[in-house]
N, CA, C and O atoms as a GROMACS GRO file, in nm:
protein
  360
    1MET      N    1   2.420   0.045  -1.049
    1MET     CA    2   2.300   0.051  -0.970
    1MET      C    3   2.328   0.007  -0.826
    1MET      O    4   2.278   0.068  -0.731
    2LYS      N    5   2.409  -0.099  -0.809
    2LYS     CA    6   2.440  -0.146  -0.675
    2LYS      C    7   2.520  -0.042  -0.598
    2LYS      O    8   2.498  -0.023  -0.478
    3LYS      N    9   2.613   0.025  -0.666
    3LYS     CA   10   2.693   0.127  -0.599
    3LYS      C   11   2.605   0.243  -0.555
    3LYS      O   12   2.623   0.298  -0.446
    4THR      N   13   2.510   0.279  -0.639
    4THR     CA   14   2.419   0.389  -0.605
    4THR      C   15   2.334   0.352  -0.484
    4THR      O   16   2.315   0.435  -0.395
    5MET      N   17   2.284   0.230  -0.480
    5MET     CA   18   2.201   0.186  -0.368
    5MET      C   19   2.284   0.179  -0.239
    5MET      O   20   2.236   0.216  -0.132
    6LYS      N   21   2.408   0.132  -0.249
    6LYS     CA   22   2.495   0.127  -0.132
    6LYS      C   23   2.524   0.268  -0.081
    6LYS      O   24   2.523   0.293   0.040
    7PHE      N   25   2.550   0.360  -0.173
    7PHE     CA   26   2.578   0.498  -0.136
    7PHE      C   27   2.456   0.561  -0.070
    7PHE      O   28   2.468   0.629   0.032
    8LEU      N   29   2.337   0.537  -0.128
    8LEU     CA   30   2.215   0.591  -0.072
    8LEU      C   31   2.189   0.534   0.068
    8LEU      O   32   2.148   0.607   0.158
    9GLY      N   33   2.213   0.405   0.086
    9GLY     CA   34   2.198   0.343   0.217
    9GLY      C   35   2.294   0.402   0.319
    9GLY      O   36   2.256   0.426   0.434
   10LEU      N   37   2.418   0.426   0.278
   10LEU     CA   38   2.517   0.486   0.367
   10LEU      C   39   2.476   0.627   0.408
   10LEU      O   40   2.486   0.664   0.525
   11VAL      N   41   2.429   0.705   0.312
   11VAL     CA   42   2.385   0.842   0.342
   11VAL      C   43   2.268   0.840   0.439
   11VAL      O   44   2.266   0.917   0.535
   12LEU      N   45   2.170   0.753   0.415
   12LEU     CA   46   2.055   0.743   0.504
   12LEU      C   47   2.096   0.697   0.644
   12LEU      O   48   2.043   0.745   0.744
   13ALA      N   49   2.190   0.604   0.652
   13ALA     CA   50   2.239   0.558   0.781
   13ALA      C   51   2.310   0.671   0.856
   13ALA      O   52   2.292   0.685   0.977
   14LEU      N   53   2.389   0.749   0.786
   14LEU     CA   54   2.458   0.861   0.850
   14LEU      C   55   2.359   0.967   0.898
   14LEU      O   56   2.377   1.023   1.006
   15ILE      N   57   2.257   0.994   0.820
   15ILE     CA   58   2.156   1.091   0.862
   15ILE      C   59   2.082   1.040   0.986
   15ILE      O   60   2.058   1.117   1.079
   16ALA      N   61   2.046   0.912   0.987
   16ALA     CA   62   1.978   0.853   1.102
   16ALA      C   63   2.067   0.859   1.226
   16ALA      O   64   2.019   0.890   1.335
   17TYR      N   65   2.194   0.831   1.211
   17TYR     CA   66   2.291   0.836   1.322
   17TYR      C   67   2.300   0.978   1.377
   17TYR      O   68   2.296   0.999   1.498
   18LYS      N   69   2.313   1.075   1.287
   18LYS     CA   70   2.324   1.216   1.328
   18LYS      C   71   2.199   1.259   1.402
   18LYS      O   72   2.209   1.326   1.505
   19ASN      N   73   2.082   1.223   1.351
   19ASN     CA   74   1.958   1.265   1.416
   19ASN      C   75   1.936   1.194   1.548
   19ASN      O   76   1.876   1.252   1.639
   20ALA      N   77   1.982   1.071   1.561
   20ALA     CA   78   1.961   0.996   1.685
   20ALA      C   79   2.053   1.043   1.796
   20ALA      O   80   2.010   1.052   1.912
   21PHE      N   81   2.179   1.073   1.765
   21PHE     CA   82   2.276   1.104   1.869
   21PHE      C   83   2.310   1.252   1.883
   21PHE      O   84   2.371   1.291   1.982
   22PHE      N   85   2.272   1.334   1.788
   22PHE     CA   86   2.298   1.478   1.794
   22PHE      C   87   2.171   1.555   1.759
   22PHE      O   88   2.164   1.621   1.656
   23PRO      N   89   2.070   1.546   1.845
   23PRO     CA   90   1.944   1.614   1.813
   23PRO      C   91   1.958   1.765   1.820
   23PRO      O   92   2.041   1.817   1.896
   24THR      N   93   1.878   1.834   1.742
   24THR     CA   94   1.877   1.979   1.745
   24THR      C   95   1.757   2.024   1.827
   24THR      O   96   1.653   1.958   1.828
   25VAL      N   97   1.771   2.135   1.895
   25VAL     CA   98   1.664   2.187   1.978
   25VAL      C   99   1.590   2.293   1.898
   25VAL      O  100   1.650   2.386   1.843
   26ALA      N  101   1.459   2.278   1.892
   26ALA     CA  102   1.377   2.375   1.821
   26ALA      C  103   1.283   2.440   1.921
   26ALA      O  104   1.204   2.372   1.986
   27TYR      N  105   1.293   2.571   1.933
   27TYR     CA  106   1.203   2.645   2.020
   27TYR      C  107   1.087   2.693   1.935
   27TYR      O  108   1.085   2.806   1.887
   28ALA      N  109   0.989   2.604   1.918
   28ALA     CA  110   0.876   2.637   1.832
   28ALA      C  111   0.749   2.582   1.895
   28ALA      O  112   0.752   2.489   1.976
   29TYR      N  113   0.639   2.641   1.855
   29TYR     CA  114   0.509   2.597   1.904
   29TYR      C  115   0.433   2.534   1.787
   29TYR      O  116   0.421   2.594   1.680
   30ILE      N  117   0.384   2.414   1.809
   30ILE     CA  118   0.302   2.349   1.707
   30ILE      C  119   0.158   2.348   1.756
   30ILE      O  120   0.126   2.290   1.859
   31ASP      N  121   0.074   2.414   1.682
   31ASP     CA  122  -0.067   2.423   1.716
   31ASP      C  123  -0.133   2.286   1.707
   31ASP      O  124  -0.100   2.210   1.616
   32PRO      N  125  -0.224   2.252   1.798
   32PRO     CA  126  -0.291   2.121   1.791
   32PRO      C  127  -0.362   2.096   1.659
   32PRO      O  128  -0.364   1.982   1.611
   33SER      N  129  -0.421   2.198   1.600
   33SER     CA  130  -0.489   2.178   1.471
   33SER      C  131  -0.388   2.143   1.362
   33SER      O  132  -0.421   2.068   1.270
   34THR      N  133  -0.269   2.196   1.371
   34THR     CA  134  -0.165   2.160   1.275
   34THR      C  135  -0.127   2.013   1.289
   34THR      O  136  -0.103   1.944   1.191
   35THR      N  137  -0.123   1.967   1.412
   35THR     CA  138  -0.091   1.827   1.436
   35THR      C  139  -0.197   1.735   1.377
   35THR      O  140  -0.164   1.631   1.319
   36THR      N  141  -0.325   1.771   1.392
   36THR     CA  142  -0.431   1.686   1.335
   36THR      C  143  -0.422   1.684   1.183
   36THR      O  144  -0.443   1.580   1.121
   37TYR      N  145  -0.390   1.798   1.122
   37TYR     CA  146  -0.372   1.800   0.976
   37TYR      C  147  -0.256   1.711   0.935
   37TYR      O  148  -0.263   1.640   0.834
   38LEU      N  149  -0.150   1.714   1.012
   38LEU     CA  150  -0.034   1.630   0.984
   38LEU      C  151  -0.070   1.482   0.995
   38LEU      O  152  -0.030   1.401   0.912
   39ILE      N  153  -0.145   1.446   1.099
   39ILE     CA  154  -0.188   1.308   1.116
   39ILE      C  155  -0.277   1.265   1.000
   39ILE      O  156  -0.262   1.154   0.949
   40GLN      N  157  -0.369   1.352   0.957
   40GLN     CA  158  -0.456   1.320   0.844
   40GLN      C  159  -0.376   1.301   0.716
   40GLN      O  160  -0.404   1.211   0.637
   41ALA      N  161  -0.277   1.386   0.695
   41ALA     CA  162  -0.194   1.374   0.575
   41ALA      C  163  -0.116   1.243   0.576
   41ALA      O  164  -0.108   1.175   0.473
   42ILE      N  165  -0.060   1.207   0.689
   42ILE     CA  166   0.016   1.082   0.700
   42ILE      C  167  -0.076   0.963   0.679
   42ILE      O  168  -0.039   0.867   0.612
   43ALA      N  169  -0.198   0.968   0.737
   43ALA     CA  170  -0.293   0.858   0.718
   43ALA      C  171  -0.334   0.846   0.572
   43ALA      O  172  -0.346   0.735   0.520
   44GLY      N  173  -0.356   0.959   0.506
   44GLY     CA  174  -0.391   0.956   0.363
   44GLY      C  175  -0.280   0.898   0.278
   44GLY      O  176  -0.306   0.821   0.186
   45ILE      N  177  -0.158   0.935   0.308
   45ILE     CA  178  -0.044   0.879   0.234
   45ILE      C  179  -0.033   0.730   0.259
   45ILE      O  180  -0.006   0.654   0.166
   46ALA      N  181  -0.054   0.687   0.384
   46ALA     CA  182  -0.047   0.544   0.416
   46ALA      C  183  -0.153   0.465   0.341
   46ALA      O  184  -0.125   0.356   0.290
   47VAL      N  185  -0.275   0.518   0.333
   47VAL     CA  186  -0.382   0.450   0.260
   47VAL      C  187  -0.350   0.444   0.112
   47VAL      O  188  -0.369   0.340   0.048
   48ALA      N  189  -0.300   0.554   0.055
   48ALA     CA  190  -0.268   0.556  -0.087
   48ALA      C  191  -0.155   0.457  -0.120
   48ALA      O  192  -0.164   0.384  -0.219
   49VAL      N  193  -0.052   0.455  -0.038
   49VAL     CA  194   0.060   0.363  -0.061
   49VAL      C  195   0.014   0.219  -0.045
   49VAL      O  196   0.053   0.132  -0.124
   50GLY      N  197  -0.068   0.193   0.055
   50GLY     CA  198  -0.120   0.058   0.075
   50GLY      C  199  -0.204   0.012  -0.042
   50GLY      O  200  -0.192  -0.103  -0.086
   51SER      N  201  -0.289   0.100  -0.094
   51SER     CA  202  -0.371   0.065  -0.210
   51SER      C  203  -0.284   0.037  -0.332
   51SER      O  204  -0.307  -0.059  -0.405
   52PHE      N  205  -0.184   0.120  -0.352
   52PHE     CA  206  -0.092   0.102  -0.464
   52PHE      C  207  -0.022  -0.034  -0.456
   52PHE      O  208  -0.014  -0.106  -0.555
   53VAL      N  209   0.027  -0.067  -0.338
   53VAL     CA  210   0.098  -0.194  -0.318
   53VAL      C  211   0.005  -0.312  -0.344
   53VAL      O  212   0.044  -0.408  -0.411
   54VAL      N  213  -0.116  -0.307  -0.290
   54VAL     CA  214  -0.210  -0.418  -0.307
   54VAL      C  215  -0.247  -0.436  -0.453
   54VAL      O  216  -0.251  -0.549  -0.503
   55ILE      N  217  -0.276  -0.327  -0.522
   55ILE     CA  218  -0.315  -0.336  -0.664
   55ILE      C  219  -0.202  -0.396  -0.747
   55ILE      O  220  -0.227  -0.488  -0.825
   56TYR      N  221  -0.081  -0.348  -0.732
   56TYR     CA  222   0.028  -0.400  -0.813
   56TYR      C  223   0.074  -0.539  -0.768
   56TYR      O  224   0.126  -0.615  -0.849
   57TRP      N  225   0.054  -0.572  -0.641
   57TRP     CA  226   0.085  -0.708  -0.595
   57TRP      C  227  -0.008  -0.808  -0.664
   57TRP      O  228   0.036  -0.913  -0.711
   58ARG      N  229  -0.137  -0.775  -0.668
   58ARG     CA  230  -0.233  -0.866  -0.732
   58ARG      C  231  -0.206  -0.880  -0.881
   58ARG      O  232  -0.215  -0.989  -0.936
   59ARG      N  233  -0.171  -0.769  -0.946
   59ARG     CA  234  -0.138  -0.777  -1.089
   59ARG      C  235  -0.016  -0.864  -1.113
   59ARG      O  236  -0.014  -0.948  -1.204
   60ALA      N  237   0.085  -0.845  -1.032
   60ALA     CA  238   0.208  -0.925  -1.048
   60ALA      C  239   0.180  -1.072  -1.021
   60ALA      O  240   0.230  -1.159  -1.092
   61LYS      N  241   0.101  -1.099  -0.920
   61LYS     CA  242   0.067  -1.237  -0.886
   61LYS      C  243  -0.012  -1.302  -0.999
   61LYS      O  244   0.011  -1.419  -1.033
   62LYS      N  245  -0.106  -1.227  -1.058
   62LYS     CA  246  -0.185  -1.280  -1.169
   62LYS      C  247  -0.096  -1.311  -1.289
   62LYS      O  248  -0.110  -1.416  -1.351
   63ARG      N  249  -0.006  -1.220  -1.322
   63ARG     CA  250   0.084  -1.243  -1.436
   63ARG      C  251   0.175  -1.363  -1.412
   63ARG      O  252   0.198  -1.444  -1.502
   64LEU      N  253   0.225  -1.374  -1.290
   64LEU     CA  254   0.312  -1.486  -1.257
   64LEU      C  255   0.237  -1.618  -1.267
   64LEU      O  256   0.289  -1.716  -1.319
   65ASN      N  257   0.113  -1.622  -1.216
   65ASN     CA  258   0.032  -1.743  -1.226
   65ASN      C  259   0.003  -1.779  -1.372
   65ASN      O  260   0.004  -1.897  -1.408
   66GLU      N  261  -0.022  -1.678  -1.455
   66GLU     CA  262  -0.047  -1.705  -1.598
   66GLU      C  263   0.077  -1.761  -1.667
   66GLU      O  264   0.067  -1.854  -1.746
   67LYS      N  265   0.194  -1.704  -1.636
   67LYS     CA  266   0.317  -1.751  -1.698
   67LYS      C  267   0.354  -1.891  -1.653
   67LYS      O  268   0.411  -1.969  -1.730
   68MET      N  269   0.322  -1.923  -1.528
   68MET     CA  270   0.356  -2.055  -1.476
   68MET      C  271   0.247  -2.157  -1.505
   68MET      O  272   0.263  -2.276  -1.476
   69GLY      N  273   0.136  -2.112  -1.563
   69GLY     CA  274   0.028  -2.204  -1.597
   69GLY      C  275  -0.052  -2.250  -1.477
   69GLY      O  276  -0.108  -2.359  -1.478
   70ILE      N  277  -0.059  -2.169  -1.374
   70ILE     CA  278  -0.133  -2.205  -1.254
   70ILE      C  279  -0.273  -2.145  -1.265
   70ILE      O  280  -0.289  -2.025  -1.286
   71ASN      N  281  -0.376  -2.231  -1.251
   71ASN     CA  282  -0.514  -2.185  -1.254
   71ASN      C  283  -0.574  -2.205  -1.116
   71ASN      O  284  -0.599  -2.318  -1.074
   72LEU      N  285  -0.597  -2.096  -1.046
   72LEU     CA  286  -0.649  -2.105  -0.910
   72LEU      C  287  -0.799  -2.133  -0.907
   72LEU      O  288  -0.852  -2.170  -0.802
   73ASP      N  289  -0.868  -2.117  -1.020
   73ASP     CA  290  -1.012  -2.136  -1.025
   73ASP      C  291  -1.053  -2.272  -1.078
   73ASP      O  292  -1.172  -2.293  -1.102
   74LYS      N  293  -0.962  -2.364  -1.099
   74LYS     CA  294  -0.996  -2.490  -1.164
   74LYS      C  295  -1.087  -2.578  -1.078
   74LYS      O  296  -1.168  -2.652  -1.134
   75ASN      N  297  -1.079  -2.572  -0.947
   75ASN     CA  298  -1.163  -2.654  -0.860
   75ASN      C  299  -1.280  -2.577  -0.802
   75ASN      O  300  -1.349  -2.625  -0.711
   76LYS      N  301  -1.304  -2.459  -0.852
   76LYS     CA  302  -1.410  -2.375  -0.800
   76LYS      C  303  -1.544  -2.419  -0.856
   76LYS      O  304  -1.556  -2.443  -0.976
   77GLU      N  305  -1.644  -2.431  -0.770
   77GLU     CA  306  -1.778  -2.466  -0.815
   77GLU      C  307  -1.856  -2.338  -0.841
   77GLU      O  308  -1.858  -2.247  -0.758
   78VAL      N  309  -1.921  -2.333  -0.957
   78VAL     CA  310  -1.998  -2.215  -0.994
   78VAL      C  311  -2.144  -2.256  -1.006
   78VAL      O  312  -2.176  -2.351  -1.077
   79GLU      N  313  -2.231  -2.187  -0.937
   79GLU     CA  314  -2.372  -2.215  -0.943
   79GLU      C  315  -2.436  -2.139  -1.058
   79GLU      O  316  -2.391  -2.030  -1.096
   80GLU      N  317  -2.540  -2.197  -1.113
   80GLU     CA  318  -2.611  -2.131  -1.220
   80GLU      C  319  -2.696  -2.018  -1.164
   80GLU      O  320  -2.737  -2.023  -1.048
   81ASP      N  321  -2.722  -1.916  -1.245
   81ASP     CA  322  -2.806  -1.807  -1.203
   81ASP      C  323  -2.950  -1.854  -1.196
   81ASP      O  324  -2.997  -1.927  -1.284
   82VAL      N  325  -3.020  -1.814  -1.093
   82VAL     CA  326  -3.161  -1.849  -1.077
   82VAL      C  327  -3.242  -1.726  -1.112
   82VAL      O  328  -3.227  -1.621  -1.050
   83ILE      N  329  -3.330  -1.740  -1.213
   83ILE     CA  330  -3.415  -1.631  -1.256
   83ILE      C  331  -3.559  -1.669  -1.228
   83ILE      O  332  -3.609  -1.770  -1.276
   84VAL      N  333  -3.625  -1.586  -1.148
   84VAL     CA  334  -3.765  -1.611  -1.112
   84VAL      C  335  -3.850  -1.506  -1.182
   84VAL      O  336  -3.828  -1.386  -1.166
   85LYS      N  337  -3.947  -1.553  -1.261
   85LYS     CA  338  -4.037  -1.462  -1.330
   85LYS      C  339  -4.175  -1.475  -1.269
   85LYS      O  340  -4.223  -1.586  -1.247
   86ASP      N  341  -4.236  -1.366  -1.241
   86ASP     CA  342  -4.372  -1.366  -1.187
   86ASP      C  343  -4.463  -1.313  -1.296
   86ASP      O  344  -4.466  -1.193  -1.323
   87ASP      N  345  -4.537  -1.404  -1.359
   87ASP     CA  346  -4.623  -1.367  -1.470
   87ASP      C  347  -4.760  -1.316  -1.425
   87ASP      O  348  -4.836  -1.262  -1.506
   88GLN      N  349  -4.793  -1.333  -1.300
   88GLN     CA  350  -4.924  -1.288  -1.253
   88GLN      C  351  -4.918  -1.143  -1.211
   88GLN      O  352  -4.826  -1.099  -1.141
   89GLU      N  353  -5.017  -1.069  -1.256
   89GLU     CA  354  -5.026  -0.928  -1.218
   89GLU      C  355  -5.129  -0.913  -1.110
   89GLU      O  356  -5.230  -0.984  -1.110
   90ALA      N  357  -5.108  -0.824  -1.018
   90ALA     CA  358  -5.201  -0.806  -0.907
   90ALA      C  359  -5.319  -0.720  -0.944
   90ALA      O  360  -5.406  -0.695  -0.860
   0.00000   0.00000   0.00000
């Protein structure tokens, strides 16, 4: 697994080096509406990835707290529910 990760890192580093120092020229026109769609797609992916990370971070944190016996709610004050009944009819 470590060798695979090292190899993948090396490949990504080489690709980044090639793209940074040997750029290719593209004679193409990008329509402004295409750009807005691209921005929307990137924003949607960012929101989805962020939600995924937050959900699984909270789950992992909860499991870790349970395994370590940490109770974050032990000093929390809970108020009783107040129920008001109006028996008089207008």
